[in-house]
CHARMM-style PDB file with segment names, atoms N, HN, CA, C and O in Angstrom:
ATOM      1  N   MET     1      77.277 -65.286  23.217  1.00  0.00      PROA
ATOM      2  CA  MET     1      76.464 -65.864  24.238  1.00  0.00      PROA
ATOM      3  C   MET     1      74.998 -65.681  23.840  1.00  0.00      PROA
ATOM      4  O   MET     1      74.614 -64.636  23.315  1.00  0.00      PROA
ATOM      5  N   GLU     2      74.199 -66.692  24.094  1.00  0.00      PROA
ATOM      6  HN  GLU     2      74.511 -67.541  24.520  1.00  0.00      PROA
ATOM      7  CA  GLU     2      72.769 -66.609  23.847  1.00  0.00      PROA
ATOM      8  C   GLU     2      72.041 -66.527  25.174  1.00  0.00      PROA
ATOM      9  O   GLU     2      72.387 -67.217  26.133  1.00  0.00      PROA
ATOM     10  N   VAL     3      71.019 -65.667  25.217  1.00  0.00      PROA
ATOM     11  HN  VAL     3      70.737 -65.106  24.437  1.00  0.00      PROA
ATOM     12  CA  VAL     3      70.274 -65.424  26.445  1.00  0.00      PROA
ATOM     13  C   VAL     3      68.791 -65.607  26.167  1.00  0.00      PROA
ATOM     14  O   VAL     3      68.290 -65.158  25.136  1.00  0.00      PROA
ATOM     15  N   LEU     4      68.087 -66.263  27.082  1.00  0.00      PROA
ATOM     16  HN  LEU     4      68.494 -66.628  27.920  1.00  0.00      PROA
ATOM     17  CA  LEU     4      66.639 -66.421  26.997  1.00  0.00      PROA
ATOM     18  C   LEU     4      66.008 -65.521  28.048  1.00  0.00      PROA
ATOM     19  O   LEU     4      66.318 -65.626  29.235  1.00  0.00      PROA
ATOM     20  N   ILE     5      65.121 -64.638  27.607  1.00  0.00      PROA
ATOM     21  HN  ILE     5      64.868 -64.553  26.643  1.00  0.00      PROA
ATOM     22  CA  ILE     5      64.441 -63.723  28.520  1.00  0.00      PROA
ATOM     23  C   ILE     5      62.972 -64.113  28.573  1.00  0.00      PROA
ATOM     24  O   ILE     5      62.252 -63.991  27.582  1.00  0.00      PROA
ATOM     25  N   THR     6      62.533 -64.582  29.732  1.00  0.00      PROA
ATOM     26  HN  THR     6      63.118 -64.681  30.537  1.00  0.00      PROA
ATOM     27  CA  THR     6      61.108 -64.878  29.903  1.00  0.00      PROA
ATOM     28  C   THR     6      60.414 -63.587  30.301  1.00  0.00      PROA
ATOM     29  O   THR     6      60.941 -62.808  31.095  1.00  0.00      PROA
ATOM     30  N   GLY     7      59.231 -63.364  29.748  1.00  0.00      PROA
ATOM     31  HN  GLY     7      58.803 -63.996  29.102  1.00  0.00      PROA
ATOM     32  CA  GLY     7      58.520 -62.126  30.039  1.00  0.00      PROA
ATOM     33  C   GLY     7      59.158 -60.913  29.395  1.00  0.00      PROA
ATOM     34  O   GLY     7      59.227 -59.845  30.004  1.00  0.00      PROA
ATOM     35  N   ILE     8      59.621 -61.070  28.172  1.00  0.00      PROA
ATOM     36  HN  ILE     8      59.565 -61.937  27.678  1.00  0.00      PROA
ATOM     37  CA  ILE     8      60.364 -59.999  27.499  1.00  0.00      PROA
ATOM     38  C   ILE     8      59.510 -58.760  27.225  1.00  0.00      PROA
ATOM     39  O   ILE     8      60.060 -57.674  27.043  1.00  0.00      PROA
ATOM     40  N   THR     9      58.188 -58.893  27.191  1.00  0.00      PROA
ATOM     41  HN  THR     9      57.742 -59.775  27.339  1.00  0.00      PROA
ATOM     42  CA  THR     9      57.346 -57.721  26.943  1.00  0.00      PROA
ATOM     43  C   THR     9      56.995 -56.967  28.214  1.00  0.00      PROA
ATOM     44  O   THR     9      56.360 -55.915  28.146  1.00  0.00      PROA
ATOM     45  N   GLY    10      57.388 -57.475  29.361  1.00  0.00      PROA
ATOM     46  HN  GLY    10      57.904 -58.330  29.416  1.00  0.00      PROA
ATOM     47  CA  GLY    10      57.141 -56.786  30.627  1.00  0.00      PROA
ATOM     48  C   GLY    10      58.151 -55.684  30.871  1.00  0.00      PROA
ATOM     49  O   GLY    10      59.057 -55.460  30.068  1.00  0.00      PROA
ATOM     50  N   PHE    11      57.981 -54.998  31.991  1.00  0.00      PROA
ATOM     51  HN  PHE    11      57.245 -55.180  32.642  1.00  0.00      PROA
ATOM     52  CA  PHE    11      58.845 -53.857  32.313  1.00  0.00      PROA
ATOM     53  C   PHE    11      60.303 -54.276  32.444  1.00  0.00      PROA
ATOM     54  O   PHE    11      61.173 -53.714  31.779  1.00  0.00      PROA
ATOM     55  N   VAL    12      60.571 -55.250  33.289  1.00  0.00      PROA
ATOM     56  HN  VAL    12      59.864 -55.706  33.829  1.00  0.00      PROA
ATOM     57  CA  VAL    12      61.953 -55.685  33.522  1.00  0.00      PROA
ATOM     58  C   VAL    12      62.519 -56.380  32.290  1.00  0.00      PROA
ATOM     59  O   VAL    12      63.652 -56.110  31.891  1.00  0.00      PROA
ATOM     60  N   GLY    13      61.738 -57.274  31.684  1.00  0.00      PROA
ATOM     61  HN  GLY    13      60.818 -57.493  32.008  1.00  0.00      PROA
ATOM     62  CA  GLY    13      62.210 -58.009  30.517  1.00  0.00      PROA
ATOM     63  C   GLY    13      62.553 -57.116  29.343  1.00  0.00      PROA
ATOM     64  O   GLY    13      63.547 -57.348  28.655  1.00  0.00      PROA
ATOM     65  N   SER    14      61.740 -56.094  29.104  1.00  0.00      PROA
ATOM     66  HN  SER    14      60.932 -55.905  29.663  1.00  0.00      PROA
ATOM     67  CA  SER    14      62.010 -55.194  27.978  1.00  0.00      PROA
ATOM     68  C   SER    14      63.261 -54.352  28.225  1.00  0.00      PROA
ATOM     69  O   SER    14      64.025 -54.094  27.295  1.00  0.00      PROA
ATOM     70  N   HSD    15      63.474 -53.927  29.455  1.00  0.00      PROA
ATOM     71  HN  HSD    15      62.853 -54.136  30.210  1.00  0.00      PROA
ATOM     72  CA  HSD    15      64.687 -53.167  29.769  1.00  0.00      PROA
ATOM     73  C   HSD    15      65.929 -54.060  29.715  1.00  0.00      PROA
ATOM     74  O   HSD    15      66.996 -53.623  29.284  1.00  0.00      PROA
ATOM     75  N   LEU    16      65.784 -55.299  30.150  1.00  0.00      PROA
ATOM     76  HN  LEU    16      64.917 -55.653  30.501  1.00  0.00      PROA
ATOM     77  CA  LEU    16      66.898 -56.241  30.069  1.00  0.00      PROA
ATOM     78  C   LEU    16      67.256 -56.511  28.612  1.00  0.00      PROA
ATOM     79  O   LEU    16      68.435 -56.551  28.260  1.00  0.00      PROA
ATOM     80  N   ALA    17      66.249 -56.697  27.763  1.00  0.00      PROA
ATOM     81  HN  ALA    17      65.291 -56.665  28.049  1.00  0.00      PROA
ATOM     82  CA  ALA    17      66.499 -56.921  26.338  1.00  0.00      PROA
ATOM     83  C   ALA    17      67.210 -55.725  25.720  1.00  0.00      PROA
ATOM     84  O   ALA    17      68.160 -55.892  24.956  1.00  0.00      PROA
ATOM     85  N   ASP    18      66.758 -54.534  26.045  1.00  0.00      PROA
ATOM     86  HN  ASP    18      65.986 -54.399  26.665  1.00  0.00      PROA
ATOM     87  CA  ASP    18      67.390 -53.320  25.533  1.00  0.00      PROA
ATOM     88  C   ASP    18      68.853 -53.246  25.956  1.00  0.00      PROA
ATOM     89  O   ASP    18      69.716 -52.906  25.147  1.00  0.00      PROA
ATOM     90  N   PHE    19      69.134 -53.559  27.203  1.00  0.00      PROA
ATOM     91  HN  PHE    19      68.433 -53.836  27.861  1.00  0.00      PROA
ATOM     92  CA  PHE    19      70.499 -53.540  27.720  1.00  0.00      PROA
ATOM     93  C   PHE    19      71.366 -54.584  27.024  1.00  0.00      PROA
ATOM     94  O   PHE    19      72.473 -54.279  26.580  1.00  0.00      PROA
ATOM     95  N   LEU    20      70.866 -55.814  26.929  1.00  0.00      PROA
ATOM     96  HN  LEU    20      69.967 -56.061  27.290  1.00  0.00      PROA
ATOM     97  CA  LEU    20      71.662 -56.901  26.360  1.00  0.00      PROA
ATOM     98  C   LEU    20      71.907 -56.730  24.869  1.00  0.00      PROA
ATOM     99  O   LEU    20      72.978 -57.082  24.374  1.00  0.00      PROA
ATOM    100  N   LEU    21      70.929 -56.194  24.147  1.00  0.00      PROA
ATOM    101  HN  LEU    21      70.059 -55.908  24.549  1.00  0.00      PROA
ATOM    102  CA  LEU    21      71.105 -56.023  22.706  1.00  0.00      PROA
ATOM    103  C   LEU    21      72.095 -54.914  22.378  1.00  0.00      PROA
ATOM    104  O   LEU    21      72.542 -54.801  21.237  1.00  0.00      PROA
ATOM    105  N   GLY    22      72.437 -54.103  23.357  1.00  0.00      PROA
ATOM    106  HN  GLY    22      72.073 -54.194  24.284  1.00  0.00      PROA
ATOM    107  CA  GLY    22      73.463 -53.085  23.167  1.00  0.00      PROA
ATOM    108  C   GLY    22      74.869 -53.626  23.359  1.00  0.00      PROA
ATOM    109  O   GLY    22      75.844 -52.906  23.144  1.00  0.00      PROA
ATOM    110  N   LYS    23      74.984 -54.886  23.763  1.00  0.00      PROA
ATOM    111  HN  LYS    23      74.192 -55.471  23.938  1.00  0.00      PROA
ATOM    112  CA  LYS    23      76.280 -55.516  24.010  1.00  0.00      PROA
ATOM    113  C   LYS    23      76.683 -56.356  22.804  1.00  0.00      PROA
ATOM    114  O   LYS    23      75.837 -56.978  22.162  1.00  0.00      PROA
ATOM    115  N   LYS    24      77.973 -56.371  22.501  1.00  0.00      PROA
ATOM    116  HN  LYS    24      78.660 -55.865  23.023  1.00  0.00      PROA
ATOM    117  CA  LYS    24      78.476 -57.193  21.395  1.00  0.00      PROA
ATOM    118  C   LYS    24      78.464 -58.661  21.786  1.00  0.00      PROA
ATOM    119  O   LYS    24      78.751 -59.014  22.930  1.00  0.00      PROA
ATOM    120  N   GLY    25      78.134 -59.503  20.834  1.00  0.00      PROA
ATOM    121  HN  GLY    25      77.901 -59.216  19.905  1.00  0.00      PROA
ATOM    122  CA  GLY    25      78.203 -60.939  21.036  1.00  0.00      PROA
ATOM    123  C   GLY    25      77.031 -61.539  21.793  1.00  0.00      PROA
ATOM    124  O   GLY    25      77.077 -62.710  22.169  1.00  0.00      PROA
ATOM    125  N   ILE    26      75.977 -60.757  22.024  1.00  0.00      PROA
ATOM    126  HN  ILE    26      75.940 -59.805  21.719  1.00  0.00      PROA
ATOM    127  CA  ILE    26      74.807 -61.256  22.743  1.00  0.00      PROA
ATOM    128  C   ILE    26      73.685 -61.497  21.742  1.00  0.00      PROA
ATOM    129  O   ILE    26      73.363 -60.625  20.936  1.00  0.00      PROA
ATOM    130  N   LYS    27      73.101 -62.674  21.798  1.00  0.00      PROA
ATOM    131  HN  LYS    27      73.363 -63.383  22.452  1.00  0.00      PROA
ATOM    132  CA  LYS    27      71.936 -63.004  20.987  1.00  0.00      PROA
ATOM    133  C   LYS    27      70.802 -63.290  21.964  1.00  0.00      PROA
ATOM    134  O   LYS    27      70.855 -64.261  22.719  1.00  0.00      PROA
ATOM    135  N   ALA    28      69.779 -62.444  21.947  1.00  0.00      PROA
ATOM    136  HN  ALA    28      69.736 -61.656  21.334  1.00  0.00      PROA
ATOM    137  CA  ALA    28      68.686 -62.564  22.911  1.00  0.00      PROA
ATOM    138  C   ALA    28      67.467 -63.210  22.271  1.00  0.00      PROA
ATOM    139  O   ALA    28      67.106 -62.898  21.136  1.00  0.00      PROA
ATOM    140  N   HSD    29      66.843 -64.108  23.009  1.00  0.00      PROA
ATOM    141  HN  HSD    29      67.136 -64.361  23.931  1.00  0.00      PROA
ATOM    142  CA  HSD    29      65.591 -64.749  22.617  1.00  0.00      PROA
ATOM    143  C   HSD    29      64.579 -64.420  23.699  1.00  0.00      PROA
ATOM    144  O   HSD    29      64.943 -64.284  24.867  1.00  0.00      PROA
ATOM    145  N   GLY    30      63.319 -64.290  23.327  1.00  0.00      PROA
ATOM    146  HN  GLY    30      63.024 -64.400  22.378  1.00  0.00      PROA
ATOM    147  CA  GLY    30      62.311 -63.947  24.319  1.00  0.00      PROA
ATOM    148  C   GLY    30      61.105 -64.854  24.264  1.00  0.00      PROA
ATOM    149  O   GLY    30      60.735 -65.366  23.207  1.00  0.00      PROA
ATOM    150  N   ILE    31      60.502 -65.043  25.418  1.00  0.00      PROA
ATOM    151  HN  ILE    31      60.803 -64.627  26.276  1.00  0.00      PROA
ATOM    152  CA  ILE    31      59.257 -65.795  25.545  1.00  0.00      PROA
ATOM    153  C   ILE    31      58.190 -64.818  26.005  1.00  0.00      PROA
ATOM    154  O   ILE    31      58.405 -64.036  26.931  1.00  0.00      PROA
ATOM    155  N   VAL    32      57.023 -64.869  25.341  1.00  0.00      PROA
ATOM    156  HN  VAL    32      56.848 -65.503  24.588  1.00  0.00      PROA
ATOM    157  CA  VAL    32      55.921 -63.970  25.682  1.00  0.00      PROA
ATOM    158  C   VAL    32      54.649 -64.770  25.923  1.00  0.00      PROA
ATOM    159  O   VAL    32      54.579 -65.958  25.607  1.00  0.00      PROA
ATOM    160  N   ARG    33      53.653 -64.109  26.482  1.00  0.00      PROA
ATOM    161  HN  ARG    33      53.710 -63.145  26.738  1.00  0.00      PROA
ATOM    162  CA  ARG    33      52.337 -64.722  26.664  1.00  0.00      PROA
ATOM    163  C   ARG    33      51.666 -64.877  25.312  1.00  0.00      PROA
ATOM    164  O   ARG    33      52.152 -64.380  24.297  1.00  0.00      PROA
ATOM    165  N   ARG    34      50.557 -65.566  25.318  1.00  0.00      PROA
ATOM    166  HN  ARG    34      50.162 -65.970  26.142  1.00  0.00      PROA
ATOM    167  CA  ARG    34      49.818 -65.798  24.076  1.00  0.00      PROA
ATOM    168  C   ARG    34      49.406 -64.480  23.415  1.00  0.00      PROA
ATOM    169  O   ARG    34      49.507 -64.347  22.195  1.00  0.00      PROA
ATOM    170  N   HSD    35      48.951 -63.519  24.192  1.00  0.00      PROA
ATOM    171  HN  HSD    35      48.869 -63.627  25.183  1.00  0.00      PROA
ATOM    172  CA  HSD    35      48.544 -62.207  23.676  1.00  0.00      PROA
ATOM    173  C   HSD    35      49.372 -61.134  24.384  1.00  0.00      PROA
ATOM    174  O   HSD    35      48.884 -60.465  25.295  1.00  0.00      PROA
ATOM    175  N   PRO    36      50.617 -60.977  23.963  1.00  0.00      PROA
ATOM    176  CA  PRO    36      51.520 -60.061  24.675  1.00  0.00      PROA
ATOM    177  C   PRO    36      51.217 -58.593  24.399  1.00  0.00      PROA
ATOM    178  O   PRO    36      50.638 -58.241  23.371  1.00  0.00      PROA
ATOM    179  N   LYS    37      51.617 -57.760  25.328  1.00  0.00      PROA
ATOM    180  HN  LYS    37      52.088 -58.045  26.163  1.00  0.00      PROA
ATOM    181  CA  LYS    37      51.580 -56.307  25.125  1.00  0.00      PROA
ATOM    182  C   LYS    37      52.945 -55.925  24.557  1.00  0.00      PROA
ATOM    183  O   LYS    37      53.915 -55.767  25.299  1.00  0.00      PROA
ATOM    184  N   THR    38      53.009 -55.781  23.262  1.00  0.00      PROA
ATOM    185  HN  THR    38      52.221 -55.909  22.659  1.00  0.00      PROA
ATOM    186  CA  THR    38      54.304 -55.567  22.608  1.00  0.00      PROA
ATOM    187  C   THR    38      54.750 -54.108  22.582  1.00  0.00      PROA
ATOM    188  O   THR    38      55.820 -53.810  22.052  1.00  0.00      PROA
ATOM    189  N   GLU    39      53.960 -53.195  23.138  1.00  0.00      PROA
ATOM    190  HN  GLU    39      53.090 -53.437  23.569  1.00  0.00      PROA
ATOM    191  CA  GLU    39      54.371 -51.786  23.080  1.00  0.00      PROA
ATOM    192  C   GLU    39      55.685 -51.529  23.809  1.00  0.00      PROA
ATOM    193  O   GLU    39      56.379 -50.560  23.498  1.00  0.00      PROA
ATOM    194  N   ASN    40      56.041 -52.379  24.775  1.00  0.00      PROA
ATOM    195  HN  ASN    40      55.478 -53.166  25.027  1.00  0.00      PROA
ATOM    196  CA  ASN    40      57.307 -52.196  25.490  1.00  0.00      PROA
ATOM    197  C   ASN    40      58.529 -52.549  24.645  1.00  0.00      PROA
ATOM    198  O   ASN    40      59.636 -52.102  24.944  1.00  0.00      PROA
ATOM    199  N   ILE    41      58.340 -53.343  23.596  1.00  0.00      PROA
ATOM    200  HN  ILE    41      57.441 -53.706  23.353  1.00  0.00      PROA
ATOM    201  CA  ILE    41      59.490 -53.763  22.786  1.00  0.00      PROA
ATOM    202  C   ILE    41      59.317 -53.471  21.297  1.00  0.00      PROA
ATOM    203  O   ILE    41      60.050 -54.020  20.474  1.00  0.00      PROA
ATOM    204  N   GLU    42      58.361 -52.617  20.940  1.00  0.00      PROA
ATOM    205  HN  GLU    42      57.766 -52.171  21.609  1.00  0.00      PROA
ATOM    206  CA  GLU    42      58.133 -52.328  19.522  1.00  0.00      PROA
ATOM    207  C   GLU    42      59.368 -51.774  18.829  1.00  0.00      PROA
ATOM    208  O   GLU    42      59.570 -52.022  17.641  1.00  0.00      PROA
ATOM    209  N   TYR    43      60.189 -51.034  19.545  1.00  0.00      PROA
ATOM    210  HN  TYR    43      60.025 -50.833  20.510  1.00  0.00      PROA
ATOM    211  CA  TYR    43      61.397 -50.460  18.941  1.00  0.00      PROA
ATOM    212  C   TYR    43      62.462 -51.521  18.684  1.00  0.00      PROA
ATOM    213  O   TYR    43      63.404 -51.278  17.930  1.00  0.00      PROA
ATOM    214  N   ILE    44      62.324 -52.689  19.299  1.00  0.00      PROA
ATOM    215  HN  ILE    44      61.559 -52.886  19.911  1.00  0.00      PROA
ATOM    216  CA  ILE    44      63.290 -53.775  19.108  1.00  0.00      PROA
ATOM    217  C   ILE    44      62.865 -54.688  17.962  1.00  0.00      PROA
ATOM    218  O   ILE    44      63.701 -55.122  17.169  1.00  0.00      PROA
ATOM    219  N   ILE    45      61.562 -54.982  17.873  1.00  0.00      PROA
ATOM    220  HN  ILE    45      60.883 -54.630  18.517  1.00  0.00      PROA
ATOM    221  CA  ILE    45      61.093 -55.967  16.882  1.00  0.00      PROA
ATOM    222  C   ILE    45      60.738 -55.359  15.591  1.00  0.00      PROA
ATOM    223  OT1 ILE    45      60.330 -56.064  14.668  1.00  0.00      PROA
TER     224      ILE     45
END
């Protein structure tokens, strides 16, 4: 299954990405602002 997460660098989006990437068969894509705060997802990217 493929999932699109809008606001992936935010609090909820980053936790959702972390949760989903721990599941088998999930491919997550994210949308961010032009100048995102990536510190919430640095461990993922």
